RODO-2510 file (C-alpha; in nm, 4 decimals, decimal comma):
residues 352
     n   res          X          Y          Z
     1     x     0,8821     1,8128    -1,9525
     2     x     0,9760     1,5554    -2,2254
     3     x     0,8382     1,2188    -2,2689
     4     x     0,4968     1,2953    -2,1428
     5     x     0,3283     1,1488    -2,4347
     6     x     0,5047     0,8219    -2,3855
     7     x     0,3881     0,8056    -2,0424
     8     x     0,0334     0,9031    -2,1485
     9     x     0,0349     0,6157    -2,3961
    10     x     0,1277     0,3738    -2,1319
    11     x    -0,1501     0,4404    -1,8903
    12     x    -0,4282     0,5170    -2,1245
    13     x    -0,4837     0,1473    -2,1997
    14     x    -0,5922     0,1004    -1,8146
    15     x    -0,7546     0,4602    -1,7630
    16     x    -1,0696     0,5656    -1,9609
    17     x    -0,9864     0,9337    -1,9888
    18     x    -0,9397     1,1731    -2,2851
    19     x    -0,6146     1,3018    -2,4324
    20     x    -0,6101     1,6229    -2,2320
    21     x    -0,6674     1,5022    -1,8882
    22     x    -0,4177     1,1842    -1,9574
    23     x    -0,1564     1,4186    -2,0527
    24     x    -0,2020     1,6259    -1,7396
    25     x    -0,1955     1,3175    -1,5462
    26     x     0,1457     1,2078    -1,7063
    27     x     0,2770     1,5623    -1,6352
    28     x     0,1805     1,5550    -1,2805
    29     x     0,3376     1,2135    -1,2043
    30     x     0,6533     1,2893    -1,3381
    31     x     0,6536     1,6416    -1,1717
    32     x     0,5670     1,4697    -0,8456
    33     x     0,8727     1,2585    -0,8849
    34     x     1,0944     1,5301    -0,9649
    35     x     0,9886     1,7480    -0,6828
    36     x     0,9054     1,4529    -0,4218
    37     x     0,6430     1,6644    -0,2846
    38     x     0,2743     1,6966    -0,3046
    39     x     0,2676     2,0622    -0,2343
    40     x     0,1042     2,1986    -0,5411
    41     x     0,2979     2,5096    -0,5779
    42     x     0,6047     2,2899    -0,5925
    43     x     0,4523     2,0734    -0,8542
    44     x     0,3503     2,3941    -1,0527
    45     x     0,6854     2,4898    -1,0541
    46     x     0,8008     2,2035    -1,2884
    47     x     0,4824     2,1158    -1,4509
    48     x     0,4974     2,2979    -1,7675
    49     x     0,8059     2,5267    -1,8120
    50     x     0,6639     2,6804    -2,1110
    51     x     0,3896     2,8937    -1,9016
    52     x     0,3946     3,0773    -1,5710
    53     x     0,3752     2,8982    -1,2586
    54     x     0,0665     3,0546    -1,1610
    55     x    -0,0786     2,9253    -1,4679
    56     x     0,0307     2,5962    -1,3887
    57     x    -0,1275     2,6183    -1,0126
    58     x    -0,4738     2,7302    -1,2006
    59     x    -0,4409     2,4276    -1,3983
    60     x    -0,3718     2,1896    -1,1158
    61     x    -0,6578     2,3559    -0,9106
    62     x    -0,8872     2,3069    -1,1823
    63     x    -0,7903     1,9329    -1,2641
    64     x    -0,8486     1,8459    -0,9166
    65     x    -1,1866     2,0171    -0,8584
    66     x    -1,3406     1,8840    -1,2030
    67     x    -1,1958     1,5183    -1,2108
    68     x    -1,2726     1,1945    -1,0048
    69     x    -1,1284     0,8805    -1,0597
    70     x    -1,2749     0,5211    -0,9926
    71     x    -1,0470     0,3603    -0,7934
    72     x    -1,0895     0,0133    -0,9923
    73     x    -0,9040     0,0985    -1,3029
    74     x    -0,6061     0,2268    -1,1184
    75     x    -0,5980    -0,0913    -0,8959
    76     x    -0,6064    -0,2768    -1,2323
    77     x    -0,3122    -0,0819    -1,3537
    78     x    -0,1196    -0,1384    -1,0385
    79     x    -0,2046    -0,5399    -1,0606
    80     x    -0,0822    -0,5382    -1,4110
    81     x     0,2650    -0,3831    -1,3315
    82     x     0,3221    -0,6079    -1,0185
    83     x     0,5322    -0,9132    -1,1609
    84     x     0,3562    -1,1502    -0,9063
    85     x     0,0119    -1,2618    -1,0152
    86     x    -0,1279    -1,5259    -0,7979
    87     x    -0,0745    -1,6103    -0,4176
    88     x    -0,0832    -1,2610    -0,3280
    89     x    -0,0501    -1,1309     0,0222
    90     x    -0,2953    -0,8591     0,0772
    91     x    -0,2408    -0,6328     0,3989
    92     x    -0,4799    -0,4000     0,5278
    93     x    -0,4003    -0,1076     0,7538
    94     x    -0,4738     0,2576     0,8350
    95     x    -0,2851     0,5808     0,8425
    96     x    -0,3876     0,9018     1,0118
    97     x    -0,2662     1,2372     1,0564
    98     x    -0,3735     1,5919     1,1668
    99     x    -0,4189     1,8998     0,9249
   100     x    -0,5131     2,1942     1,1385
   101     x    -0,8284     2,1142     1,3116
   102     x    -0,8935     1,8050     1,0593
   103     x    -0,7883     1,4405     1,0702
   104     x    -0,7012     1,2592     0,7584
   105     x    -0,7804     0,9041     0,8202
   106     x    -0,7212     0,6437     0,5355
   107     x    -0,7829     0,2649     0,5177
   108     x    -0,5908     0,0994     0,2672
   109     x    -0,5523    -0,2517     0,1117
   110     x    -0,2171    -0,3114    -0,0630
   111     x    -0,0227    -0,6106    -0,2062
   112     x     0,2849    -0,7004    -0,0419
   113     x     0,5993    -0,7357    -0,2672
   114     x     0,9743    -0,7261    -0,1815
   115     x     0,9705    -0,5416     0,1338
   116     x     0,6909    -0,3030     0,0453
   117     x     0,3192    -0,3068    -0,0367
   118     x     0,1704    -0,1533    -0,3729
   119     x    -0,1347     0,0288    -0,2860
   120     x    -0,4608    -0,1054    -0,4544
   121     x    -0,7676     0,0254    -0,2776
   122     x    -0,8590     0,2766    -0,0158
   123     x    -1,1247     0,4832     0,1333
   124     x    -1,0945     0,8102     0,3027
   125     x    -1,2825     0,7805     0,6427
   126     x    -1,4881     1,0738     0,7681
   127     x    -1,4090     1,0307     1,1247
   128     x    -1,1244     0,9814     1,3615
   129     x    -1,0345     0,6320     1,4937
   130     x    -1,0869     0,2795     1,3605
   131     x    -1,2980     0,1744     1,0789
   132     x    -1,5968    -0,0569     1,0916
   133     x    -1,6600    -0,3882     0,9522
   134     x    -1,8897    -0,2460     0,6837
   135     x    -1,6037    -0,0082     0,5690
   136     x    -1,3391    -0,2979     0,5605
   137     x    -1,5572    -0,5416     0,3915
   138     x    -1,6600    -0,2786     0,1277
   139     x    -1,2954    -0,2653     0,0007
   140     x    -1,2609    -0,6360     0,0406
   141     x    -1,5672    -0,6640    -0,2198
   142     x    -1,3973    -0,4226    -0,4624
   143     x    -1,0899    -0,6281    -0,4427
   144     x    -1,2809    -0,9470    -0,5311
   145     x    -1,4315    -0,7771    -0,8391
   146     x    -1,0702    -0,7282    -0,9393
   147     x    -0,9102    -1,0577    -0,8394
   148     x    -1,0350    -1,4080    -0,7920
   149     x    -1,0175    -1,5341    -0,4164
   150     x    -0,7985    -1,8072    -0,5428
   151     x    -0,5183    -1,5582    -0,6307
   152     x    -0,5465    -1,4322    -0,2777
   153     x    -0,3134    -1,6071    -0,0474
   154     x    -0,4381    -1,4386     0,2384
   155     x    -0,5344    -1,0998     0,4008
   156     x    -0,3135    -1,0061     0,6891
   157     x    -0,3675    -0,7245     0,9506
   158     x    -0,3010    -0,6025     1,2919
   159     x    -0,4751    -0,5859     1,6211
   160     x    -0,7360    -0,3053     1,5310
   161     x    -0,8708    -0,5364     1,2785
   162     x    -1,0821    -0,8158     1,4669
   163     x    -1,4341    -0,9002     1,5578
   164     x    -1,6771    -1,1535     1,5010
   165     x    -1,8488    -1,0034     1,2227
   166     x    -1,5226    -0,9108     1,0394
   167     x    -1,3854    -1,2901     1,0543
   168     x    -1,7120    -1,4068     0,9597
   169     x    -1,7333    -1,1842     0,6592
   170     x    -1,3854    -1,2952     0,5562
   171     x    -1,4824    -1,6595     0,5768
   172     x    -1,7853    -1,5959     0,4009
   173     x    -1,6037    -1,4764     0,1004
   174     x    -1,3775    -1,7992     0,0950
   175     x    -1,0699    -1,5738     0,1817
   176     x    -0,7929    -1,7014     0,4175
   177     x    -0,6983    -1,4433     0,6751
   178     x    -0,4529    -1,3882     0,9370
   179     x    -0,5190    -1,1381     1,1987
   180     x    -0,3466    -1,0484     1,5229
   181     x    -0,5661    -1,0096     1,8178
   182     x    -0,5288    -0,8150     2,1254
   183     x    -0,3760    -0,9925     2,4172
   184     x    -0,6842    -0,9540     2,6310
   185     x    -0,9127    -1,1295     2,3820
   186     x    -1,0808    -1,4296     2,5333
   187     x    -0,9695    -1,7739     2,3803
   188     x    -1,1638    -2,0855     2,4779
   189     x    -1,0257    -2,4404     2,4873
   190     x    -1,0179    -2,7501     2,6863
   191     x    -1,3457    -2,6260     2,8571
   192     x    -1,1986    -2,2882     3,0086
   193     x    -1,2161    -1,9361     2,8583
   194     x    -0,8987    -1,7117     2,9333
   195     x    -0,7401    -1,4095     2,8094
   196     x    -0,4558    -1,4659     2,5678
   197     x    -0,2125    -1,3138     2,7757
   198     x    -0,3062    -1,5624     3,0619
   199     x    -0,3301    -1,8606     2,8465
   200     x     0,0160    -1,8167     2,6987
   201     x     0,1965    -1,6474     2,9730
   202     x     0,4367    -1,9722     2,9850
   203     x     0,5943    -1,8818     2,6521
   204     x     0,9451    -1,7463     2,6670
   205     x     1,1324    -1,5035     2,4261
   206     x     1,1378    -1,6805     2,0515
   207     x     0,8879    -1,9496     2,1813
   208     x     0,6391    -2,0439     1,9068
   209     x     0,2992    -2,2425     2,0042
   210     x     0,0537    -2,3575     1,7380
   211     x    -0,2544    -2,4695     1,8778
   212     x    -0,3108    -2,8247     1,7816
   213     x    -0,6851    -2,7877     1,7926
   214     x    -0,9261    -2,5076     1,7023
   215     x    -1,0261    -2,2495     1,9790
   216     x    -1,3220    -2,0351     2,0239
   217     x    -1,2491    -1,6868     1,9633
   218     x    -1,5527    -1,4153     1,9127
   219     x    -1,8194    -1,7075     1,9166
   220     x    -1,6286    -1,8763     1,6119
   221     x    -1,3846    -2,1479     1,5829
   222     x    -1,0200    -2,0481     1,4559
   223     x    -0,6781    -2,1788     1,4548
   224     x    -0,4266    -2,0067     1,7051
   225     x    -0,0647    -1,9639     1,6466
   226     x     0,1218    -1,7778     1,9385
   227     x     0,4862    -1,6249     1,9816
   228     x     0,6519    -1,4118     2,2074
   229     x     0,9174    -1,1766     2,0458
   230     x     1,2724    -1,1439     2,1475
   231     x     1,1463    -0,8034     2,3070
   232     x     0,9182    -1,0344     2,5247
   233     x     0,5926    -0,9096     2,3622
   234     x     0,3199    -1,1688     2,2983
   235     x     0,1971    -1,1803     1,9508
   236     x    -0,1160    -1,3871     1,9078
   237     x    -0,2518    -1,4867     1,5683
   238     x    -0,5874    -1,5976     1,4467
   239     x    -0,6826    -1,7694     1,1242
   240     x    -0,9325    -2,0179     0,9761
   241     x    -0,6790    -2,2939     0,9065
   242     x    -0,2974    -2,3454     0,8275
   243     x    -0,1812    -2,2085     1,1858
   244     x     0,1564    -2,3454     1,1195
   245     x     0,1901    -2,0839     0,8249
   246     x     0,0287    -1,8003     1,0199
   247     x     0,3626    -1,6398     1,1516
   248     x     0,5042    -1,6592     0,7857
   249     x     0,2030    -1,4709     0,6581
   250     x     0,1741    -1,2105     0,9127
   251     x     0,5429    -1,1209     0,8816
   252     x     0,4651    -0,9417     0,5766
   253     x     0,2070    -0,7295     0,7079
   254     x     0,4868    -0,4633     0,8149
   255     x     0,5327    -0,3979     0,4280
   256     x     0,2307    -0,1477     0,4248
   257     x     0,4114     0,0457     0,6978
   258     x     0,7008     0,0866     0,4711
   259     x     0,4553     0,1772     0,1897
   260     x     0,3128     0,4639     0,4308
   261     x     0,6804     0,5678     0,4884
   262     x     0,7066     0,6051     0,1063
   263     x     0,4048     0,7864     0,0396
   264     x     0,5106     1,0383     0,3293
   265     x     0,8509     1,1417     0,4699
   266     x     1,0599     0,9058     0,2778
   267     x     0,8975     0,9940    -0,0809
   268     x     0,6308     1,2210    -0,1682
   269     x     0,5647     1,4035     0,1436
   270     x     0,1900     1,3264     0,1345
   271     x     0,0985     1,4823     0,4807
   272     x     0,2086     1,8382     0,3148
   273     x    -0,1123     1,8081     0,1064
   274     x    -0,3811     2,0509     0,2143
   275     x    -0,6628     1,8462     0,0457
   276     x    -0,9602     1,7813     0,2602
   277     x    -1,2266     1,7282    -0,0085
   278     x    -1,2531     1,3338    -0,0571
   279     x    -1,2797     1,3291    -0,4292
   280     x    -0,9747     1,5540    -0,4643
   281     x    -0,7690     1,3436    -0,2167
   282     x    -0,8625     1,0271    -0,4030
   283     x    -0,7682     1,1671    -0,7090
   284     x    -0,4289     1,2748    -0,5449
   285     x    -0,3687     0,9187    -0,4043
   286     x    -0,4430     0,7363    -0,7325
   287     x    -0,1697     0,9469    -0,9167
   288     x     0,0757     0,8963    -0,6175
   289     x     0,0217     0,5354    -0,6344
   290     x     0,1146     0,5124    -1,0090
   291     x     0,4376     0,7438    -0,9100
   292     x     0,4971     0,4935    -0,6520
   293     x     0,4681     0,1635    -0,8395
   294     x     0,6943     0,3157    -1,1356
   295     x     0,9693     0,4155    -0,8901
   296     x     0,9577     0,0814    -0,7351
   297     x     0,9776    -0,1022    -1,0595
   298     x     1,2657     0,1060    -1,1816
   299     x     1,4623     0,0281    -0,8580
   300     x     1,4105    -0,3412    -0,8881
   301     x     1,5518    -0,3050    -1,2508
   302     x     1,8331    -0,1181    -1,1062
   303     x     1,9397    -0,3712    -0,8794
   304     x     1,8982    -0,6249    -1,1318
   305     x     2,1292    -0,4665    -1,3732
   306     x     2,3507    -0,2693    -1,1502
   307     x     2,3697    -0,4463    -0,7986
   308     x     2,4864    -0,2997    -0,4901
   309     x     2,6504    -0,4852    -0,1944
   310     x     2,4327    -0,5269     0,0945
   311     x     2,5442    -0,3514     0,4044
   312     x     2,7036    -0,5447     0,7242
   313     x     2,3511    -0,5820     0,8693
   314     x     2,2351    -0,7508     0,5578
   315     x     1,9974    -0,4921     0,4212
   316     x     2,0349    -0,3058     0,0845
   317     x     2,2021     0,0354     0,0877
   318     x     1,8794     0,1774    -0,0613
   319     x     1,5374     0,0167    -0,0724
   320     x     1,4059    -0,0674    -0,4235
   321     x     1,1631     0,2183    -0,3873
   322     x     1,4174     0,4809    -0,3025
   323     x     1,6838     0,3586    -0,5417
   324     x     1,4144     0,3961    -0,7944
   325     x     1,2842     0,7377    -0,7043
   326     x     1,6330     0,8621    -0,7148
   327     x     1,7034     0,6999    -1,0651
   328     x     1,3722     0,8233    -1,2034
   329     x     1,4391     1,1645    -1,0992
   330     x     1,7520     1,1819    -1,2589
   331     x     1,6218     1,0272    -1,5836
   332     x     1,3311     1,2838    -1,6031
   333     x     1,5486     1,5776    -1,5282
   334     x     1,7919     1,4508    -1,8172
   335     x     1,5514     1,4365    -2,0502
   336     x     1,6865     1,3717    -2,3969
   337     x     2,0599     1,4195    -2,2619
   338     x     2,2732     1,1133    -2,2023
   339     x     2,2077     0,9426    -1,8762
   340     x     2,3419     0,6213    -1,6959
   341     x     1,9589     0,4976    -1,7179
   342     x     1,7307     0,6713    -1,9625
   343     x     1,3920     0,7799    -1,9376
   344     x     1,2957     0,5507    -2,2366
   345     x     1,4333     0,2520    -2,0207
   346     x     1,2374     0,3292    -1,7156
   347     x     0,9095     0,3969    -1,9505
   348     x     0,9555     0,0562    -2,0936
   349     x     0,9079    -0,0697    -1,7221
   350     x     0,5395     0,0317    -1,7185
   351     x     0,4686    -0,2134    -2,0273
   352     x     0,2871    -0,5017    -1,8289
***
């Protein structure tokens, strides 16, 4: 596979590994992009054409069994690649699936950017169900080692991420947050404590209500912003201040769902991985985060230089990520042969 050395040179600034490991990482990332799968037998079929597929499979297994990554260097690399540097919307969510009798359960922090989120930090939970406050705050503390709080606009998350200790922990770290709360959450205002669904039952479709004063929630004083969607669902948001901006901030939460889709069925088929060992899965996800970011940047470049008309519903015919993934795959397969967008051009986009 051509241009592996060029990719290795791009990433070695941030990743403190010796040449052989960096070379493998470059080959693996390009191979995953080509086969659009993390199934190791498929990756092995294109990893190194000069050796037998069986040899490639052994090399892959040996790498994942021997190498472990710290997540922070990869997060620094991703942050360097994202064009925006301040006022970042950080979205938190969890994705899970079954592998035989085992549950893969990932808690992940990502930066919302242009309709999708760039993965930064994650932890593989060794249990089913929701994370606890300590697990979430551990990720937040890692994030604050990479970014000053002043560069973070807000942390946004859905209904499973609530509670007094969680909200207080974010406030103690001087972080703005916008969290959706459950409709049965008790909200105290004007001397009355009522479930949210009762307090705001009067709202009709597309109504928006911003509470003029702080309310009591989980024993804390917070701002509340409420709307009822066009489908009739009540959406109640809690934040420490600026309730009038809460809906706009929360609207970017869905971008992490788009990321999960890109890592799974619409991109790299992460659910096809049979890795259960935490260290090996962390390594795989770190390499996928680089592949994802590269594909998205290529797609963004393509739309800037070769724009496509939006469809009648107003959306692009392909997402930045999907167009970038298709373009990058074609460029890698073309190698040094003529291509509409060369691999050299794609590699230049990895220069922060």
